[in-house]
gemmi code that builds the backbone of each chain (N, CA, C; Angstrom):
import gemmi

chains = {
    "A": [
        ("UNK", (6.524, 6.785, -31.663), (7.751, 7.483, -30.656), (8.635, 6.775, -32.317)),
        ("UNK", (9.696, 6.791, -32.315), (11.188, 6.464, -32.597), (11.914, 6.304, -31.983)),
        ("UNK", (12.248, 4.951, -32.131), (13.805, 4.001, -30.682), (14.782, 4.601, -30.957)),
        ("UNK", (15.150, 5.596, -32.272), (16.280, 6.628, -32.423), (15.986, 7.859, -31.992)),
        ("UNK", (14.715, 8.693, -31.686), (14.644, 9.562, -30.997), (15.850, 9.997, -29.439)),
        ("UNK", (16.312, 10.952, -29.618), (16.895, 11.310, -28.220), (15.561, 11.798, -27.620)),
        ("UNK", (15.186, 12.050, -26.203), (14.247, 12.175, -25.528), (15.025, 13.600, -24.336)),
        ("UNK", (14.219, 14.393, -24.200), (15.068, 15.562, -23.480), (13.410, 16.296, -22.527)),
        ("UNK", (14.022, 16.349, -21.290), (12.269, 17.199, -20.426), (12.146, 18.300, -20.808)),
        ("UNK", (11.023, 18.951, -21.529), (10.956, 19.821, -21.502), (10.710, 21.070, -20.297)),
        ("UNK", (10.491, 22.150, -20.775), (10.221, 23.570, -19.121), (9.612, 22.813, -18.230)),
        ("UNK", (7.821, 22.131, -18.922), (6.974, 22.023, -18.175), (7.673, 20.655, -17.053)),
        ("UNK", (8.306, 20.037, -17.702), (9.096, 18.136, -17.307), (9.635, 18.956, -16.569)),
        ("UNK", (10.585, 19.631, -16.328), (11.405, 20.253, -15.383), (11.024, 20.468, -14.105)),
        ("UNK", (9.856, 21.465, -14.243), (9.522, 21.913, -13.605), (8.438, 20.989, -12.811)),
        ("UNK", (8.080, 20.166, -13.376), (7.229, 19.202, -12.943), (8.425, 18.437, -11.904)),
        ("UNK", (9.140, 17.860, -11.942), (10.015, 16.858, -11.611), (10.630, 17.801, -10.358)),
        ("UNK", (10.717, 19.341, -10.214), (11.408, 19.963, -9.191), (10.556, 20.089, -8.028)),
        ("UNK", (9.268, 20.218, -8.611), (8.176, 20.407, -7.112), (7.312, 19.241, -7.317)),
        ("UNK", (8.538, 18.578, -5.591), (8.007, 17.348, -5.388), (6.384, 16.791, -5.085)),
        ("UNK", (5.674, 17.963, -4.766), (4.399, 17.602, -4.619), (3.374, 18.024, -5.906)),
        ("UNK", (4.215, 17.901, -6.813), (3.852, 18.245, -8.620), (2.852, 16.564, -8.575)),
        ("UNK", (1.181, 16.561, -9.150), (0.740, 16.017, -9.632), (0.875, 14.778, -10.907)),
        ("UNK", (1.470, 14.373, -10.682), (2.322, 13.027, -11.247), (2.568, 12.052, -10.740)),
        ("UNK", (1.845, 10.774, -11.937), (2.006, 9.307, -11.219), (2.948, 8.996, -11.039)),
        ("UNK", (3.357, 7.956, -9.603), (4.362, 7.905, -9.872), (5.588, 7.182, -10.602)),
        ("UNK", (4.985, 6.479, -11.341), (5.560, 5.941, -12.649), (6.246, 6.703, -13.239)),
        ("UNK", (5.029, 7.717, -13.607), (5.487, 8.909, -14.712), (6.666, 9.535, -14.124)),
        ("UNK", (6.197, 9.556, -13.139), (7.588, 10.273, -12.370), (9.032, 9.964, -12.459)),
        ("UNK", (8.696, 8.885, -12.004), (10.273, 8.025, -12.339), (10.607, 7.647, -13.644)),
        ("UNK", (9.728, 7.435, -14.619), (10.220, 7.583, -16.271), (10.889, 8.942, -16.798)),
        ("UNK", (10.136, 10.047, -15.820), (10.880, 11.595, -16.305), (12.103, 11.346, -15.797)),
        ("UNK", (12.439, 11.132, -14.104), (13.671, 10.771, -14.030), (14.939, 10.510, -14.305)),
        ("UNK", (14.222, 9.329, -15.629), (15.525, 8.862, -16.587), (15.422, 9.756, -17.456)),
        ("UNK", (15.005, 10.372, -18.152), (14.978, 11.015, -19.698), (16.189, 11.979, -18.955)),
        ("UNK", (17.087, 11.856, -19.772), (18.432, 12.450, -19.243), (18.811, 13.138, -20.818)),
        ("UNK", (17.955, 13.684, -22.071), (18.425, 14.374, -22.332), (19.837, 14.094, -23.351)),
        ("UNK", (20.378, 12.992, -23.192), (21.056, 11.971, -23.837), (20.684, 10.667, -24.549)),
        ("UNK", (20.119, 9.871, -24.168), (19.695, 8.438, -24.188), (18.172, 8.544, -24.971)),
        ("UNK", (18.498, 7.794, -26.276), (17.115, 7.285, -27.580), (16.440, 6.577, -26.272)),
        ("UNK", (14.744, 6.416, -27.605), (13.822, 5.905, -26.668), (14.141, 4.525, -26.334)),
        ("UNK", (14.931, 3.967, -27.384), (15.466, 2.415, -26.901), (16.090, 2.095, -26.005)),
        ("UNK", (17.410, 2.905, -25.683), (17.804, 3.433, -24.597), (16.947, 3.294, -23.396)),
        ("UNK", (16.561, 4.227, -23.679), (15.619, 4.805, -22.540), (14.810, 3.390, -21.878)),
        ("UNK", (14.613, 2.366, -22.816), (13.112, 2.017, -22.612), (14.404, 0.294, -22.183)),
        ("UNK", (15.635, 0.207, -22.254), (16.232, -0.788, -21.740), (16.393, -0.062, -19.930)),
        ("UNK", (16.818, 1.016, -19.867), (17.116, 0.972, -18.533), (15.743, 1.684, -17.607)),
        ("UNK", (14.436, 1.494, -18.516), (13.638, 1.641, -17.601), (12.662, 0.008, -17.159)),
        ("UNK", (13.525, -0.993, -17.997), (13.214, -2.062, -18.144), (12.216, -2.491, -17.068)),
        ("UNK", (12.735, -1.890, -15.817), (12.364, -2.499, -13.593), (10.641, -1.755, -14.012)),
        ("UNK", (11.037, -0.663, -14.679), (9.077, 0.004, -14.165), (8.685, -0.328, -15.141)),
        ("UNK", (7.044, -0.572, -14.402), (6.105, -1.172, -14.867), (5.262, -0.236, -16.013)),
        ("UNK", (5.137, -1.490, -17.288), (4.651, -0.302, -18.362), (5.479, 1.340, -18.766)),
        ("UNK", (7.075, 0.901, -18.449), (7.575, 1.941, -19.077), (7.189, 2.683, -20.524)),
        ("UNK", (7.238, 1.910, -21.340), (7.240, 2.719, -22.989), (5.446, 3.210, -22.632)),
        ("UNK", (4.660, 2.867, -22.040), (3.263, 3.002, -22.603), (3.799, 5.219, -20.916)),
        ("UNK", (4.415, 4.631, -20.288), (4.576, 5.648, -19.308), (5.039, 6.953, -20.288)),
        ("UNK", (6.740, 6.565, -20.832), (7.635, 7.491, -21.892), (6.306, 7.807, -22.563)),
        ("UNK", (5.500, 6.950, -23.367), (4.085, 8.347, -23.885), (3.267, 9.235, -23.941)),
        ("UNK", (3.131, 8.580, -22.241), (2.549, 9.544, -21.181), (2.913, 10.785, -21.406)),
        ("UNK", (4.084, 11.042, -21.132), (5.156, 11.679, -20.712), (4.758, 13.162, -22.105)),
        ("UNK", (4.849, 12.669, -23.093), (5.135, 13.037, -24.351), (3.878, 13.763, -24.642)),
        ("UNK", (2.948, 12.804, -24.032), (1.132, 13.131, -24.406), (1.200, 14.756, -23.798)),
        ("UNK", (1.537, 14.628, -22.815), (1.935, 15.780, -21.663), (2.652, 17.155, -21.744)),
        ("UNK", (3.433, 16.313, -22.775), (4.057, 17.652, -23.200), (5.416, 17.922, -22.022)),
        ("UNK", (5.857, 16.789, -20.984), (6.379, 16.807, -20.302), (8.313, 16.484, -21.176)),
        ("UNK", (8.051, 15.432, -21.573), (9.278, 15.071, -22.677), (8.904, 15.638, -24.060)),
        ("UNK", (9.650, 15.705, -24.853), (9.974, 15.476, -25.822), (11.167, 15.278, -26.968)),
        ("UNK", (11.064, 15.009, -28.247), (12.473, 14.596, -28.405), (13.293, 15.644, -28.742)),
        ("UNK", (14.622, 15.693, -28.546), (15.272, 16.668, -28.604), (15.038, 17.966, -29.890)),
        ("UNK", (15.622, 18.838, -29.979), (14.515, 20.040, -31.293), (13.377, 19.823, -31.554)),
        ("UNK", (12.480, 19.615, -30.986), (10.804, 19.456, -31.394), (10.204, 20.033, -29.661)),
        ("UNK", (11.144, 21.065, -29.364), (10.706, 21.611, -28.187), (11.066, 21.249, -27.008)),
        ("UNK", (12.102, 20.159, -26.387), (12.742, 20.215, -25.198), (13.273, 21.579, -25.485)),
        ("UNK", (13.719, 21.516, -23.917), (14.384, 22.348, -23.545), (15.642, 22.277, -23.767)),
        ("UNK", (16.629, 23.747, -23.982), (17.629, 23.686, -24.524), (18.990, 23.495, -23.814)),
        ("UNK", (18.376, 23.689, -22.738), (19.429, 23.417, -21.610), (18.922, 22.359, -20.429)),
        ("UNK", (17.735, 21.724, -20.639), (17.502, 20.946, -20.189), (17.784, 19.689, -20.731)),
        ("UNK", (19.482, 18.920, -20.612), (19.476, 17.555, -20.781), (20.371, 16.970, -19.824)),
        ("UNK", (21.899, 17.123, -19.854), (22.360, 15.543, -18.949), (22.001, 15.524, -17.632)),
        ("UNK", (22.945, 14.647, -16.900), (22.960, 14.700, -15.335), (21.728, 14.861, -14.550)),
        ("UNK", (21.080, 14.013, -15.218), (19.749, 14.446, -14.068), (19.874, 14.004, -12.370)),
        ("UNK", (20.859, 12.848, -12.694), (21.302, 12.713, -10.673), (21.695, 13.910, -10.465)),
        ("UNK", (22.118, 14.750, -10.833), (23.195, 15.914, -10.076), (21.738, 17.273, -10.395)),
        ("UNK", (21.612, 17.206, -11.700), (21.321, 18.644, -12.155), (19.451, 18.569, -11.352)),
        ("UNK", (19.202, 17.350, -11.323), (17.877, 17.649, -10.575), (18.088, 18.161, -9.185)),
        ("UNK", (18.365, 17.928, -8.471), (18.343, 17.966, -6.779), (20.030, 18.630, -6.230)),
        ("UNK", (21.061, 17.968, -7.043), (22.276, 17.488, -6.443), (22.840, 16.524, -5.672)),
        ("UNK", (22.076, 15.454, -5.514), (21.668, 14.983, -4.308), (22.383, 13.428, -4.597)),
        ("UNK", (23.216, 13.456, -5.200), (24.440, 12.618, -5.787), (23.266, 10.600, -6.154)),
        ("UNK", (21.816, 11.278, -6.745), (21.250, 10.195, -7.735), (21.332, 9.407, -6.578)),
        ("UNK", (20.431, 10.029, -5.307), (19.860, 9.094, -4.002), (18.285, 8.709, -4.808)),
        ("UNK", (17.960, 10.517, -4.827), (16.415, 10.358, -5.063), (15.663, 8.982, -6.157)),
        ("UNK", (16.667, 8.645, -7.303), (16.625, 8.348, -8.510), (16.572, 7.100, -7.921)),
        ("UNK", (17.357, 6.633, -7.158), (17.689, 5.171, -6.353), (16.671, 4.772, -5.415)),
        ("UNK", (16.121, 6.080, -4.647), (15.066, 5.712, -4.112), (13.894, 5.293, -4.442)),
        ("UNK", (13.794, 6.091, -6.194), (12.320, 5.742, -6.910), (12.595, 4.401, -7.635)),
        ("UNK", (13.806, 4.006, -7.456), (13.984, 2.521, -8.192), (13.864, 2.121, -7.359)),
        ("UNK", (13.869, 1.580, -6.002), (13.683, 0.760, -5.396), (12.150, 0.793, -4.596)),
        ("UNK", (11.138, 1.524, -4.722), (9.801, 1.907, -4.748), (9.516, 1.594, -5.757)),
        ("UNK", (9.663, 1.571, -7.167), (9.043, 0.724, -8.339), (9.496, -1.112, -8.164)),
        ("UNK", (11.069, -1.314, -7.830), (10.496, -2.788, -7.953), (10.250, -3.536, -6.677)),
        ("UNK", (10.123, -2.688, -5.315), (9.688, -3.504, -4.366), (7.986, -2.977, -3.709)),
        ("UNK", (8.244, -2.095, -4.383), (6.577, -1.823, -4.153), (6.133, -1.509, -2.883)),
        ("UNK", (5.499, -2.286, -2.265), (5.400, -1.934, -0.422), (6.272, -2.397, 0.090)),
        ("UNK", (6.663, -3.033, -0.210), (8.313, -3.907, 0.976), (9.372, -2.759, 0.219)),
        ("UNK", (9.167, -1.672, 0.112), (10.345, -0.830, -0.081), (10.676, -0.076, 1.305)),
        ("UNK", (9.622, 0.019, 2.346), (10.090, 0.647, 3.321), (11.430, 0.617, 3.775)),
        ("UNK", (11.428, -0.035, 4.230), (13.017, -0.394, 5.075), (14.288, -0.379, 4.306)),
        ("UNK", (14.381, -0.480, 2.757), (15.431, -0.300, 1.551), (15.585, 1.363, 1.812)),
        ("UNK", (14.560, 2.154, 1.927), (14.504, 3.154, 1.254), (14.937, 4.007, 2.210)),
        ("UNK", (14.713, 3.353, 3.669), (15.270, 4.063, 4.475), (16.531, 4.305, 4.866)),
        ("UNK", (17.092, 2.834, 4.761), (18.962, 2.313, 4.412), (19.614, 3.268, 3.675)),
        ("UNK", (18.792, 3.589, 1.820), (19.373, 4.738, 1.260), (19.230, 6.155, 1.705)),
        ("UNK", (18.116, 6.496, 2.371), (18.426, 8.034, 2.648), (19.146, 8.462, 4.179)),
        ("UNK", (19.509, 7.059, 5.231), (20.602, 7.214, 5.872), (22.144, 7.356, 5.417)),
        ("UNK", (21.847, 6.876, 4.248), (23.246, 7.024, 3.449), (23.887, 8.284, 2.530)),
        ("UNK", (22.534, 8.755, 2.589), (22.862, 10.212, 1.628), (23.756, 10.711, 1.635)),
        ("UNK", (24.085, 11.257, 0.807), (25.688, 11.893, 0.785), (27.029, 11.599, 0.113)),
        ("UNK", (27.951, 11.070, -0.543), (28.362, 10.969, -1.578), (27.632, 9.992, -2.605)),
        ("UNK", (28.218, 10.137, -3.767), (28.227, 8.825, -4.533), (28.759, 7.260, -4.125)),
        ("UNK", (30.481, 7.603, -3.009), (29.964, 6.297, -2.945), (29.712, 6.052, -2.202)),
        ("UNK", (28.772, 6.124, -0.917), (28.243, 6.107, -0.156), (27.169, 5.579, -0.342)),
        ("UNK", (26.315, 6.302, -1.299), (25.163, 5.899, -2.028), (25.561, 4.493, -2.755)),
        ("UNK", (26.479, 4.085, -3.213), (26.917, 3.388, -4.044), (26.829, 2.008, -2.618)),
        ("UNK", (27.672, 2.004, -1.871), (27.646, 1.027, -0.757), (26.197, 0.596, -0.097)),
        ("UNK", (25.135, 2.094, 0.115), (23.842, 1.773, 0.501), (23.175, 0.808, -0.223)),
        ("UNK", (23.985, 1.059, -2.010), (23.119, -0.112, -2.700), (23.329, -1.468, -2.107)),
        ("UNK", (24.755, -1.639, -2.043), (25.355, -3.153, -1.833), (24.819, -3.706, -0.716)),
        ("UNK", (24.440, -2.548, 0.432), (23.817, -3.207, 1.249), (22.483, -3.133, 1.626)),
        ("UNK", (21.470, -2.707, 0.570), (20.427, -2.570, 0.359), (20.074, -3.719, -0.858)),
        ("UNK", (20.892, -4.630, -1.242), (21.002, -5.594, -2.339), (20.710, -6.614, -1.790)),
        ("UNK", (21.448, -6.561, -0.106), (21.833, -7.338, 0.611), (20.255, -7.932, 1.427)),
        ("UNK", (19.885, -7.059, 1.598), (18.511, -7.094, 2.490), (17.964, -7.167, 1.955)),
        ("UNK", (17.860, -6.752, 0.621), (16.368, -7.489, -0.613), (16.587, -8.567, -0.736)),
        ("UNK", (17.648, -9.700, -1.453), (18.214, -10.969, -1.470), (17.384, -11.880, -0.335)),
        ("UNK", (18.059, -11.226, 0.941), (18.098, -11.924, 2.128), (16.739, -11.817, 2.841)),
        ("UNK", (15.439, -10.996, 2.330), (14.175, -10.916, 3.311), (13.175, -10.647, 2.170)),
        ("UNK", (13.508, -10.591, 1.224), (12.554, -9.531, -0.184), (12.448, -10.709, -0.611)),
        ("UNK", (13.353, -10.716, -1.970), (12.774, -11.490, -3.546), (14.856, -11.383, -4.046)),
        ("UNK", (14.991, -12.756, -4.478), (16.387, -12.301, -5.096), (16.436, -12.312, -6.060)),
        ("UNK", (15.361, -12.211, -7.404), (15.055, -12.011, -8.086), (15.264, -10.058, -7.907)),
        ("UNK", (14.186, -9.741, -7.141), (13.944, -8.363, -7.376), (15.737, -7.703, -6.849)),
        ("UNK", (16.015, -8.357, -6.556), (17.940, -7.162, -5.659), (18.307, -7.386, -6.919)),
        ("UNK", (18.247, -8.902, -7.758), (19.668, -8.941, -8.978), (18.898, -7.495, -9.634)),
        ("UNK", (18.046, -6.929, -10.150), (17.219, -6.168, -11.104), (17.229, -4.706, -10.186)),
        ("UNK", (16.690, -4.421, -9.395), (17.242, -3.081, -7.762), (19.025, -2.936, -8.225)),
        ("UNK", (19.742, -4.082, -8.057), (21.457, -3.695, -8.158), (21.653, -2.917, -9.064)),
        ("UNK", (21.143, -4.052, -10.041), (21.797, -3.953, -12.123), (21.410, -2.367, -12.357)),
        ("UNK", (19.997, -1.896, -11.987), (19.425, -0.657, -12.317), (19.872, 0.627, -11.668)),
        ("UNK", (20.398, 0.348, -10.432), (20.670, 1.119, -8.923), (22.028, 1.683, -9.785)),
        ("UNK", (23.039, 0.539, -10.622), (23.970, 0.603, -10.651), (24.755, 1.011, -11.832)),
        ("UNK", (23.526, 1.148, -12.980), (23.439, 2.033, -13.973), (22.684, 3.472, -13.762)),
        ("UNK", (21.849, 4.014, -12.962), (22.006, 5.420, -12.328), (23.060, 6.031, -11.825)),
        ("UNK", (23.910, 5.028, -11.042), (25.451, 5.631, -10.343), (26.290, 6.140, -11.728)),
        ("UNK", (26.277, 4.845, -12.852), (27.391, 5.044, -13.568), (27.056, 6.578, -14.059)),
        ("UNK", (25.820, 6.790, -14.626), (25.564, 8.178, -15.353), (26.200, 9.243, -15.153)),
        ("UNK", (26.459, 8.906, -13.296), (26.838, 10.919, -12.474), (28.125, 10.636, -13.393)),
    ],
    "B": [
        ("UNK", (-0.425, -36.945, 46.018), (0.435, -37.241, 44.187), (1.757, -37.098, 44.482)),
        ("UNK", (1.402, -37.791, 43.432), (3.113, -39.057, 42.994), (3.609, -37.643, 42.021)),
        ("UNK", (4.445, -36.869, 42.791), (5.630, -35.655, 41.556), (6.230, -36.833, 40.466)),
        ("UNK", (5.846, -36.395, 39.110), (6.446, -36.885, 38.048), (7.074, -35.370, 37.370)),
        ("UNK", (8.674, -35.652, 37.673), (9.269, -34.874, 36.744), (9.058, -34.829, 34.675)),
        ("UNK", (8.714, -35.813, 34.514), (8.797, -35.379, 32.798), (7.263, -35.163, 33.012)),
        ("UNK", (6.510, -34.861, 33.651), (5.231, -33.981, 33.292), (5.560, -32.795, 33.402)),
        ("UNK", (6.104, -32.441, 34.391), (7.017, -31.129, 34.270), (7.431, -30.559, 32.754)),
        ("UNK", (8.553, -31.447, 32.928), (9.149, -30.501, 32.010), (8.649, -31.146, 30.305)),
        ("UNK", (8.209, -31.804, 30.093), (6.794, -32.059, 28.725), (5.756, -30.825, 29.154)),
        ("UNK", (5.612, -30.506, 30.071), (5.287, -29.236, 29.827), (5.546, -27.762, 29.626)),
        ("UNK", (6.737, -27.804, 30.696), (7.568, -26.736, 30.094), (8.261, -26.731, 28.484)),
        ("UNK", (8.178, -27.876, 27.497), (8.693, -28.342, 26.431), (7.641, -27.694, 25.791)),
        ("UNK", (6.204, -27.769, 25.969), (5.165, -27.650, 25.570), (4.931, -26.048, 25.520)),
        ("UNK", (5.140, -25.646, 26.033), (4.704, -23.931, 26.385), (6.290, -23.169, 25.427)),
        ("UNK", (7.305, -23.812, 25.218), (8.521, -23.312, 24.932), (8.242, -23.438, 23.600)),
        ("UNK", (7.505, -24.579, 22.882), (7.237, -24.673, 21.480), (5.951, -23.950, 20.665)),
        ("UNK", (4.976, -23.217, 21.923), (3.889, -22.304, 21.433), (4.673, -21.182, 21.363)),
        ("UNK", (5.699, -20.711, 22.324), (6.464, -19.699, 22.297), (6.764, -19.718, 20.848)),
        ("UNK", (7.511, -20.754, 20.451), (8.096, -20.646, 18.872), (6.949, -20.195, 17.769)),
        ("UNK", (6.252, -21.208, 18.233), (5.238, -20.998, 16.998), (4.880, -19.778, 16.799)),
        ("UNK", (4.757, -18.872, 17.935), (3.994, -17.417, 18.257), (5.331, -16.728, 17.315)),
        ("UNK", (6.494, -16.784, 17.409), (7.688, -15.989, 17.214), (7.824, -16.420, 15.637)),
        ("UNK", (7.481, -17.606, 14.918), (7.342, -17.823, 14.011), (6.927, -16.821, 12.817)),
        ("UNK", (5.104, -17.312, 13.578), (3.743, -16.771, 12.668), (4.182, -15.417, 12.701)),
        ("UNK", (4.099, -14.369, 14.040), (4.423, -13.121, 14.111), (5.869, -12.489, 13.700)),
        ("UNK", (6.543, -12.794, 12.996), (8.210, -12.672, 12.704), (7.690, -12.462, 10.750)),
        ("UNK", (6.769, -13.753, 10.716), (6.716, -14.044, 9.013), (6.357, -12.878, 8.223)),
        ("UNK", (5.666, -11.810, 8.794), (5.323, -10.561, 7.782), (6.493, -9.979, 7.649)),
        ("UNK", (7.077, -9.913, 8.401), (8.759, -8.837, 7.982), (9.920, -9.059, 7.391)),
        ("UNK", (9.498, -10.735, 6.814), (10.459, -11.756, 6.376), (9.512, -12.507, 5.254)),
        ("UNK", (9.194, -11.486, 4.276), (7.909, -11.886, 3.035), (8.866, -13.206, 1.956)),
        ("UNK", (10.029, -12.795, 1.655), (10.489, -13.339, 0.748), (12.479, -13.956, 0.864)),
        ("UNK", (12.638, -13.820, -0.245), (14.474, -14.065, -0.206), (15.056, -14.871, 0.494)),
        ("UNK", (16.285, -15.531, 0.739), (16.650, -16.146, 0.979), (16.108, -16.887, 2.574)),
        ("UNK", (15.814, -15.929, 3.448), (15.370, -15.808, 4.577), (14.027, -16.172, 5.170)),
        ("UNK", (13.100, -15.892, 3.947), (11.691, -16.022, 3.953), (11.465, -17.110, 3.295)),
        ("UNK", (11.835, -17.366, 1.937), (11.610, -18.942, 2.063), (11.875, -20.034, 2.654)),
        ("UNK", (13.282, -20.059, 3.800), (13.800, -20.894, 4.983), (12.503, -20.887, 5.560)),
        ("UNK", (12.274, -19.672, 6.119), (11.321, -19.493, 7.284), (10.186, -20.082, 6.685)),
        ("UNK", (9.591, -20.148, 5.986), (8.387, -20.832, 5.133), (8.356, -22.364, 6.189)),
        ("UNK", (9.484, -23.175, 5.867), (10.054, -24.237, 5.884), (9.682, -24.484, 7.831)),
        ("UNK", (10.821, -23.413, 8.185), (10.899, -23.513, 9.615), (9.568, -23.414, 10.214)),
        ("UNK", (8.477, -22.837, 9.572), (7.212, -22.487, 10.362), (6.389, -23.604, 9.950)),
        ("UNK", (6.497, -24.245, 8.962), (5.724, -25.778, 9.273), (6.408, -26.865, 9.936)),
        ("UNK", (7.624, -26.457, 10.107), (8.251, -27.676, 10.810), (8.032, -27.917, 12.685)),
        ("UNK", (7.469, -26.410, 12.825), (7.033, -25.961, 14.601), (5.814, -26.189, 14.504)),
        ("UNK", (5.292, -26.530, 13.735), (3.673, -26.531, 13.518), (3.290, -27.973, 14.172)),
        ("UNK", (4.268, -28.850, 13.109), (4.403, -29.954, 13.128), (5.018, -30.614, 14.615)),
        ("UNK", (6.262, -29.804, 15.616), (6.809, -29.947, 16.329), (5.710, -29.581, 17.330)),
        ("UNK", (4.957, -28.664, 17.646), (3.871, -28.420, 18.473), (2.754, -29.272, 18.340)),
        ("UNK", (2.459, -30.176, 17.293), (1.168, -30.885, 17.115), (2.232, -32.026, 17.791)),
        ("UNK", (3.175, -32.229, 17.531), (3.625, -33.888, 18.512), (3.822, -33.446, 19.580)),
        ("UNK", (4.593, -32.220, 20.032), (4.503, -32.315, 21.820), (3.154, -32.349, 22.053)),
        ("UNK", (2.316, -31.372, 22.006), (1.046, -32.022, 22.486), (0.638, -32.642, 22.461)),
        ("UNK", (1.112, -34.086, 21.792), (0.376, -35.437, 21.837), (1.198, -36.528, 23.114)),
        ("UNK", (2.213, -35.398, 23.410), (3.123, -36.329, 23.858), (2.749, -36.541, 25.353)),
        ("UNK", (1.815, -36.226, 26.118), (1.444, -36.729, 27.488), (0.049, -37.654, 27.283)),
        ("UNK", (0.053, -37.828, 26.125), (-0.922, -38.845, 25.221), (0.214, -40.671, 24.797)),
        ("UNK", (1.063, -40.529, 24.735), (1.531, -41.303, 23.988), (1.579, -42.514, 24.801)),
        ("UNK", (1.378, -42.319, 26.394), (1.236, -43.735, 26.648), (0.223, -44.434, 26.494)),
        ("UNK", (-1.066, -44.260, 25.819), (-2.127, -44.448, 25.262), (-1.775, -45.666, 23.983)),
        ("UNK", (-0.603, -44.645, 23.351), (-0.432, -45.832, 21.884), (0.297, -47.052, 21.651)),
        ("UNK", (-0.033, -47.757, 21.168), (0.621, -49.411, 20.745), (1.999, -48.449, 20.977)),
        ("UNK", (3.201, -49.742, 21.595), (4.146, -49.622, 22.116), (5.155, -49.447, 20.270)),
        ("UNK", (4.698, -49.966, 19.455), (5.146, -49.695, 18.288), (4.937, -48.314, 17.729)),
        ("UNK", (3.814, -47.816, 17.293), (3.728, -46.249, 16.830), (4.047, -45.313, 18.021)),
        ("UNK", (3.674, -45.581, 19.229), (4.691, -44.471, 19.881), (6.550, -44.358, 19.636)),
        ("UNK", (6.395, -45.557, 19.483), (8.567, -45.712, 18.871), (8.319, -45.028, 17.371)),
        ("UNK", (7.858, -45.066, 16.729), (7.611, -44.613, 15.277), (7.465, -42.962, 15.536)),
        ("UNK", (6.267, -42.274, 15.997), (6.396, -41.013, 16.564), (7.300, -40.200, 17.060)),
        ("UNK", (8.096, -40.895, 18.076), (9.225, -40.188, 18.964), (10.348, -40.222, 17.748)),
        ("UNK", (10.374, -41.653, 16.858), (10.859, -41.553, 15.813), (11.186, -40.387, 14.705)),
        ("UNK", (10.100, -39.662, 14.156), (9.648, -38.566, 12.968), (10.375, -37.487, 14.354)),
        ("UNK", (9.901, -37.579, 15.562), (9.524, -36.207, 16.069), (11.736, -35.818, 16.092)),
        ("UNK", (12.255, -36.918, 16.826), (13.657, -37.106, 15.781), (14.267, -36.427, 15.330)),
        ("UNK", (13.638, -36.935, 14.051), (14.286, -37.066, 12.138), (13.977, -35.778, 12.025)),
        ("UNK", (12.811, -34.968, 11.813), (12.670, -33.620, 11.868), (12.816, -33.055, 12.819)),
        ("UNK", (13.525, -33.377, 14.290), (14.365, -32.379, 14.535), (15.616, -32.113, 14.409)),
        ("UNK", (16.104, -32.946, 14.090), (17.879, -33.289, 13.260), (17.214, -32.553, 11.736)),
        ("UNK", (16.494, -32.375, 10.930), (16.322, -31.553, 9.591), (16.018, -29.991, 9.862)),
        ("UNK", (15.709, -29.688, 11.126), (15.120, -28.385, 11.874), (16.904, -28.048, 11.807)),
        ("UNK", (17.652, -28.220, 12.786), (18.535, -28.064, 12.855), (19.567, -27.845, 11.837)),
        ("UNK", (19.399, -28.582, 10.694), (20.645, -28.552, 9.209), (19.615, -27.485, 9.007)),
        ("UNK", (18.545, -27.360, 8.574), (17.877, -26.072, 7.705), (18.418, -24.676, 9.052)),
        ("UNK", (18.662, -25.022, 10.148), (18.681, -23.871, 11.073), (20.281, -23.239, 10.366)),
        ("UNK", (21.147, -24.154, 10.538), (22.585, -23.737, 10.432), (22.979, -23.806, 9.471)),
        ("UNK", (21.997, -24.167, 8.477), (23.020, -23.684, 6.738), (22.475, -22.200, 6.680)),
        ("UNK", (21.272, -21.520, 7.141), (20.681, -20.258, 6.939), (21.782, -19.632, 7.871)),
        ("UNK", (22.150, -20.192, 8.993), (22.646, -19.128, 9.740), (24.256, -19.364, 9.027)),
        ("UNK", (24.773, -20.253, 7.821), (25.783, -19.640, 7.068), (25.497, -18.979, 6.324)),
        ("UNK", (24.730, -19.452, 5.504), (24.038, -18.639, 4.224), (23.756, -16.766, 4.928)),
        ("UNK", (23.508, -16.558, 5.231), (23.379, -15.263, 5.893), (24.288, -14.742, 6.183)),
        ("UNK", (25.007, -15.353, 6.678), (26.828, -14.951, 6.880), (27.975, -14.795, 6.048)),
        ("UNK", (27.477, -15.633, 5.063), (28.152, -15.377, 3.593), (27.643, -14.194, 2.903)),
        ("UNK", (26.124, -14.179, 2.527), (25.459, -12.722, 2.295), (26.412, -11.913, 3.289)),
        ("UNK", (26.977, -11.486, 4.025), (26.824, -10.578, 4.846), (28.230, -9.975, 4.801)),
        ("UNK", (28.628, -10.778, 4.402), (30.459, -10.848, 4.271), (30.653, -10.769, 2.771)),
        ("UNK", (30.327, -11.163, 2.313), (30.489, -11.144, 0.442), (30.505, -9.500, -0.026)),
    ],
}
model = gemmi.Model(1)
for chain_id, residues in chains.items():
    chain = gemmi.Chain(chain_id)
    for i, (resn, *xyz) in enumerate(residues, 1):
        res = gemmi.Residue()
        res.name, res.seqid = resn, gemmi.SeqId(i, " ")
        for name, pos in zip(("N", "CA", "C"), xyz):
            atom = gemmi.Atom()
            atom.name, atom.element = name, gemmi.Element(name[0])
            atom.pos, atom.b_iso = gemmi.Position(*pos), 0.0
            res.add_atom(atom)
        chain.add_residue(res)
    model.add_chain(chain)
structure = gemmi.Structure()
structure.add_model(model)
structure.setup_entities()
């Protein structure tokens, strides 16, 4: 893939994301969430740096036909605002996905805290800060920094 | 049999220390890392040390006076270190929560 290509979800990709029960491995699902129809491959690789083997996940999405470079099969109306367009949830699902990716099996408490806060973007941002403190105090300081940086990027997109 | 208050206090201290040991070990899985998790490991090591030291207290009378004094001093020293670590941890948590 050319790092300058702008990737967007295909119709199949949008459907896969809409169906929570879709048979899509978690890493691919999280990578698919980040594909917003505006970012280049290089930008996506930066945003998804916290997701394990993100570049490989992107390639897999292209191979499966779930994303494609814009103008090469991507759904024309499947583009920006993935935060609100996927579920109208203010970005909480993306932030939860980030927490699960970064924290793995230790994400349970953080995910619960984030879901309790699901509401306006400000409430989610406040929950991200609280979760950051929780991770920093009880899980891992490095992962706390990674989570907060990635979550802020996600919230800033909307 | 003569009632020895110091033995009663020592037994109570050992029981409390065993309870403390059970607490630090059972709560450890909830705090795998981070600021608290890392300090927790040090506190656990100190509690293990104290438990061993407290268990040995009834036998201190059998030890040479010099060795007994050194052991008691060491327990005091580690006790002070434990308090310092705990106070600093509490302050760190307050800082994190207030920040």
